[in-house]
VMD Tcl script that draws the C-alpha trace (Angstrom):
set ca {
  {2.73 -8.12 -27.20}
  {3.27 -4.64 -25.78}
  {-0.38 -4.41 -24.86}
  {-0.09 -7.58 -22.77}
  {2.67 -6.02 -20.67}
  {0.27 -3.57 -18.98}
  {-2.22 -6.17 -17.83}
  {-1.34 -5.99 -14.13}
  {-3.95 -3.24 -13.77}
  {-6.04 -3.89 -16.88}
  {-9.25 -2.97 -15.04}
  {-7.87 0.56 -14.52}
  {-6.93 1.47 -18.09}
  {-6.25 5.21 -18.45}
  {-5.28 5.59 -22.10}
  {-3.42 4.17 -25.09}
  {-1.81 6.31 -27.78}
  {0.83 6.44 -30.50}
  {1.10 10.25 -30.41}
  {4.12 11.52 -28.45}
  {2.54 14.91 -27.67}
  {-0.62 13.32 -26.28}
  {1.42 10.85 -24.25}
  {3.59 13.62 -22.82}
  {0.50 15.65 -21.87}
  {-1.44 12.81 -20.25}
  {1.55 11.40 -18.34}
  {2.41 14.89 -17.12}
  {-1.09 15.30 -15.67}
  {-1.28 11.73 -14.38}
  {2.11 11.70 -12.63}
  {4.42 14.71 -12.74}
  {5.30 17.18 -15.54}
  {8.34 16.01 -17.49}
  {10.00 16.05 -20.87}
  {9.41 13.01 -23.08}
  {11.07 12.42 -26.44}
  {11.73 9.58 -28.89}
  {15.48 9.38 -29.49}
  {15.37 7.38 -32.74}
  {13.82 8.55 -35.99}
  {10.90 6.54 -37.34}
  {10.66 4.55 -34.12}
  {7.09 3.45 -33.44}
  {5.61 4.48 -30.13}
  {2.67 2.52 -28.76}
  {2.07 3.63 -25.19}
  {-0.49 2.25 -22.75}
  {-1.08 3.26 -19.14}
  {-3.17 1.71 -16.37}
  {-3.36 3.50 -13.03}
  {-5.34 3.63 -9.77}
  {-5.16 5.24 -6.32}
  {-4.60 3.43 -3.02}
  {-5.68 6.19 -0.65}
  {-2.71 8.62 -0.88}
  {-0.60 6.32 -3.07}
  {-0.66 5.65 -6.79}
  {-0.16 2.33 -8.58}
  {0.63 2.27 -12.30}
  {1.42 -0.25 -14.98}
  {2.61 1.08 -18.33}
  {4.44 0.42 -21.59}
  {6.09 2.72 -24.15}
  {6.17 0.07 -26.89}
  {8.59 -2.69 -27.83}
  {11.12 -0.87 -29.96}
  {10.79 2.76 -28.95}
  {13.87 4.37 -27.33}
  {12.58 7.07 -24.98}
  {14.26 9.86 -23.04}
  {12.26 11.12 -20.06}
  {13.63 14.06 -18.10}
  {12.55 16.22 -15.17}
  {14.03 19.71 -15.10}
  {14.67 21.93 -12.08}
  {11.33 23.72 -12.35}
  {9.47 20.39 -12.70}
  {10.81 18.77 -9.53}
  {8.38 17.68 -6.84}
  {8.50 15.90 -3.48}
  {7.40 12.61 -4.96}
  {9.00 9.16 -4.93}
  {8.43 6.33 -7.40}
  {9.33 2.69 -6.82}
  {9.77 1.00 -10.20}
  {10.01 -2.59 -11.36}
  {10.60 -3.56 -14.98}
  {8.54 -6.12 -16.88}
  {10.23 -5.68 -20.26}
  {13.07 -3.72 -21.87}
  {15.70 -1.76 -19.96}
  {16.40 1.66 -18.49}
  {19.09 3.86 -16.97}
  {18.64 6.74 -14.54}
  {21.08 9.64 -14.42}
  {20.68 11.93 -11.42}
  {23.05 14.09 -9.41}
  {26.11 12.76 -11.26}
  {25.24 9.10 -10.66}
  {23.84 6.36 -12.90}
  {21.54 3.50 -11.89}
  {20.08 0.77 -14.08}
  {16.66 -0.85 -13.98}
  {16.58 -4.43 -15.21}
  {14.99 -7.81 -14.58}
  {17.33 -8.19 -11.59}
  {17.13 -4.67 -10.18}
  {14.32 -2.28 -9.35}
  {14.75 1.48 -9.17}
  {13.70 4.19 -6.71}
  {13.45 7.70 -8.15}
  {13.27 10.68 -5.81}
  {11.79 13.41 -7.97}
  {12.92 16.28 -5.75}
  {15.92 16.91 -8.01}
  {16.42 16.87 -11.81}
  {17.02 13.56 -13.55}
  {17.12 11.90 -16.96}
  {15.80 8.43 -17.71}
  {16.84 6.59 -20.88}
  {14.44 3.76 -21.72}
  {14.57 1.07 -24.40}
  {11.36 -0.84 -25.15}
  {10.35 -0.16 -21.57}
  {7.34 -1.59 -19.76}
  {7.02 -1.67 -15.99}
  {5.09 -1.10 -12.79}
  {5.38 1.81 -10.37}
  {4.29 2.74 -6.85}
  {4.13 6.52 -6.42}
  {3.86 8.43 -3.14}
  {4.74 11.80 -1.66}
  {7.41 12.72 0.87}
  {4.61 13.77 3.23}
  {2.91 10.37 3.07}
  {6.21 8.62 3.84}
  {7.07 10.96 6.72}
  {3.62 10.70 8.29}
  {3.78 6.93 8.13}
  {7.28 6.94 9.62}
  {6.01 9.10 12.51}
  {3.36 6.49 13.15}
  {5.97 3.74 13.20}
  {8.79 5.44 15.08}
  {7.40 8.57 16.78}
  {7.59 12.30 16.10}
  {11.38 12.33 15.72}
  {10.98 10.54 12.39}
  {9.47 13.70 10.93}
  {12.70 15.65 11.49}
  {14.89 13.34 9.41}
  {16.14 14.53 6.04}
  {15.69 11.07 4.65}
  {17.92 9.54 2.03}
  {16.90 6.58 -0.13}
  {18.98 3.99 -1.93}
  {18.28 4.10 -5.67}
  {18.70 0.39 -6.41}
  {16.44 -2.47 -5.32}
  {18.44 -5.72 -5.53}
  {15.99 -8.46 -6.50}
  {18.58 -11.13 -5.73}
  {18.20 -10.28 -2.03}
  {15.19 -11.33 0.09}
  {14.31 -7.74 1.08}
  {14.26 -6.54 -2.52}
  {12.19 -9.48 -3.69}
  {9.78 -9.04 -0.76}
  {9.30 -5.38 -1.72}
  {8.50 -6.32 -5.31}
  {6.12 -9.04 -4.11}
  {4.33 -6.47 -1.91}
  {3.71 -4.26 -4.92}
  {2.60 -7.21 -7.05}
  {0.16 -8.21 -4.31}
  {-1.23 -4.67 -4.10}
  {-1.74 -4.50 -7.86}
  {-3.54 -7.85 -7.81}
  {-5.82 -6.61 -5.01}
  {-6.63 -3.36 -6.80}
  {-7.27 -5.10 -10.10}
  {-9.75 -7.38 -8.33}
  {-12.67 -6.81 -5.96}
  {-10.92 -4.19 -3.81}
  {-10.47 -1.93 -6.82}
  {-14.18 -2.19 -7.60}
  {-15.50 -1.80 -4.05}
  {-13.10 1.01 -3.07}
  {-13.68 0.14 0.59}
  {-11.95 2.94 2.60}
  {-10.89 0.64 5.46}
  {-9.30 -1.86 3.09}
  {-7.59 0.90 1.09}
  {-6.00 2.37 4.23}
  {-4.86 -1.11 5.28}
  {-3.26 -1.65 1.87}
  {-1.62 1.78 1.98}
  {-0.23 1.06 5.46}
  {1.13 -2.28 4.25}
  {2.90 -0.78 1.23}
  {4.49 2.10 3.15}
  {5.57 -0.16 6.01}
  {7.17 -2.60 3.57}
  {9.00 0.23 1.82}
  {10.32 1.77 5.05}
  {11.37 -1.54 6.62}
  {12.70 -3.35 3.54}
  {14.38 -0.63 1.47}
  {17.61 1.01 2.75}
  {16.84 4.52 4.02}
  {17.75 7.01 6.73}
  {14.96 5.83 9.05}
  {17.01 2.74 9.93}
  {18.73 4.27 12.99}
  {15.54 5.38 14.72}
  {13.90 2.08 13.80}
  {16.59 0.34 15.82}
  {16.37 2.75 18.76}
  {12.58 2.43 18.86}
  {12.62 -1.37 18.97}
  {12.80 -1.70 22.77}
  {11.13 1.32 24.38}
  {9.49 1.52 27.77}
  {5.74 1.92 27.31}
  {3.21 2.11 30.13}
  {-0.04 0.10 29.93}
  {-1.92 3.42 29.58}
  {-0.74 3.55 25.96}
  {-2.15 0.10 25.37}
  {-5.48 0.95 26.99}
  {-5.84 4.12 24.93}
  {-5.08 2.23 21.73}
  {-7.53 -0.56 22.56}
  {-10.27 1.90 23.50}
  {-9.72 3.75 20.23}
  {-9.88 0.52 18.24}
  {-13.14 -0.57 19.88}
  {-14.70 2.87 19.34}
  {-13.65 3.19 15.69}
  {-13.29 -0.38 14.42}
  {-16.01 0.17 11.80}
  {-14.07 3.13 10.38}
  {-10.74 3.33 8.60}
  {-7.87 3.52 11.10}
  {-4.36 4.51 10.04}
  {-1.19 3.57 11.86}
  {-0.43 7.24 12.44}
  {-3.69 8.13 14.17}
  {-3.64 4.99 16.33}
  {-0.09 5.69 17.53}
  {-0.83 9.39 18.02}
  {-3.92 8.67 20.11}
  {-1.97 6.12 22.17}
  {0.78 8.69 22.77}
  {3.74 6.66 21.49}
  {5.34 5.40 18.29}
  {3.70 2.57 16.42}
  {6.80 0.41 16.93}
  {6.46 0.93 20.68}
  {2.78 0.08 20.49}
  {3.58 -3.10 18.58}
  {5.99 -4.17 21.30}
  {3.55 -3.65 24.17}
  {0.71 -5.37 22.27}
  {3.02 -8.31 21.63}
  {4.23 -8.54 25.24}
  {0.83 -8.12 26.90}
  {-1.62 -9.57 24.36}
  {0.57 -11.72 22.14}
  {-0.63 -9.98 19.00}
  {-0.08 -6.81 16.96}
  {-2.34 -3.72 16.93}
  {-3.55 -4.46 13.39}
  {-4.23 -8.11 14.19}
  {-6.14 -6.98 17.26}
  {-8.13 -4.55 15.12}
  {-8.95 -7.37 12.73}
  {-10.20 -9.50 15.63}
  {-12.42 -6.66 16.83}
  {-13.84 -6.25 13.33}
  {-14.52 -9.98 13.15}
  {-16.35 -9.67 16.48}
  {-18.37 -6.84 14.95}
  {-19.32 -8.99 11.99}
  {-20.34 -11.81 14.31}
  {-22.53 -9.51 16.41}
  {-24.32 -8.21 13.32}
  {-24.81 -11.71 11.94}
  {-26.28 -12.93 15.23}
  {-28.57 -9.92 15.54}
  {-29.68 -9.75 11.92}
  {-33.18 -10.89 12.90}
  {-35.52 -11.01 9.93}
  {-33.54 -8.41 8.00}
  {-32.47 -9.66 4.59}
  {-28.77 -8.95 5.10}
  {-26.05 -11.09 3.56}
  {-22.64 -12.05 4.90}
  {-21.02 -10.14 2.04}
  {-22.94 -6.94 2.81}
  {-22.04 -7.02 6.51}
  {-18.42 -8.00 5.85}
  {-17.93 -5.15 3.36}
  {-19.11 -2.63 5.95}
  {-16.35 -3.87 8.27}
  {-13.63 -3.64 5.62}
  {-13.50 -7.24 4.36}
  {-13.80 -7.73 0.61}
  {-12.45 -11.26 0.05}
  {-15.09 -13.66 1.31}
  {-12.79 -16.70 1.05}
  {-10.17 -15.12 3.29}
  {-12.83 -13.84 5.64}
  {-14.23 -17.35 5.99}
  {-10.79 -18.72 6.94}
  {-10.11 -15.99 9.51}
  {-13.63 -16.17 10.91}
  {-13.52 -19.96 11.32}
  {-10.10 -19.73 12.98}
  {-11.43 -17.21 15.51}
  {-14.92 -18.62 16.14}
  {-14.79 -22.24 15.01}
  {-17.52 -21.83 12.41}
  {-18.20 -20.10 9.10}
  {-20.01 -16.73 8.88}
  {-22.87 -18.47 7.06}
  {-23.24 -20.85 10.03}
  {-23.52 -17.89 12.39}
  {-26.13 -16.24 10.19}
  {-28.28 -19.39 10.37}
  {-28.34 -19.05 14.17}
  {-29.97 -15.61 14.13}
  {-33.49 -16.95 14.68}
  {-32.40 -19.48 17.29}
  {-30.45 -16.93 19.36}
  {-32.19 -13.56 18.93}
  {-30.25 -10.45 19.95}
  {-27.28 -12.49 21.07}
  {-23.98 -10.62 21.30}
  {-20.46 -11.98 21.31}
  {-19.38 -8.83 23.18}
  {-15.70 -8.55 23.98}
  {-15.36 -11.85 25.79}
  {-12.67 -13.08 23.45}
  {-10.78 -9.80 23.49}
  {-11.30 -8.44 26.97}
  {-10.48 -4.96 28.23}
  {-7.75 -3.41 30.32}
}
mol new
graphics top color blue
foreach p $ca { graphics top sphere $p radius 0.5 }
foreach p [lrange $ca 0 end-1] q [lrange $ca 1 end] { graphics top cylinder $p $q radius 0.2 }
display resetview
């Protein structure tokens, strides 16, 4: 039964072991150095870990075994600027940090900021975790809200209330990411798709989980942005659509916060920057399909180069934008040689 609890990332199995010393060593290298001890004599430990990277983030699914009471602790000299978002799939746990206690249960997730010592008491624990650095969170916040976000000494709530929509949405975001990485995306390791998934996870965390970015998020919601910012962003998207584009670099190039950029895209174009980027990439796919000539190129091959890995979803988005399936476009290549869809649907400023 314990083995079944780590199946969320079964295609990314790292190790399984019953030896506490081996488990302590591997987990310390895989995540962060920490103490790990069984607190009950003769308790059987049967640990399994599955883990993968989403650009700068880490996703993990793990189990310590059904009946094993575990004490995990990070001491002062083991602290690091790392955050883990945790959701339980079996068992129970309690965090003790800085004189406060927080539980992890079926109704409550847990955020652990590893920049200060803590102790974690676990009973038959199995769960999933999203792990990321302070730097990754700050850089993403700068992209969303501007440079002032980087100066905030952010504070994070420890509890994630799964009875509330925001908490449940955050858990669903992580479940979705694990499903993606356990499927084709985890095999293809497409850099554009990985950055998109990383952006999604960090945005969901910042906007759904209580934190000290909330004040600047509110102040950045209605800024004054000149069309020049929009033009710069659009030019950048068209020039680099075939590459991975992060929220931070797009906002930096545009010269404003990502929230500001979202507002001006919505007001002027009726869409978001990332939706616009997706439309440009779909245009790129269409151009390549129409100009494939006699080359033996498939829809899947071309789509993967533009960051699309789910052909079913691509077909839906493509048909919505162009009124036909990618395979239909490919059939036209001999009838309309060297035809280009250009930017007629997207325009330029």
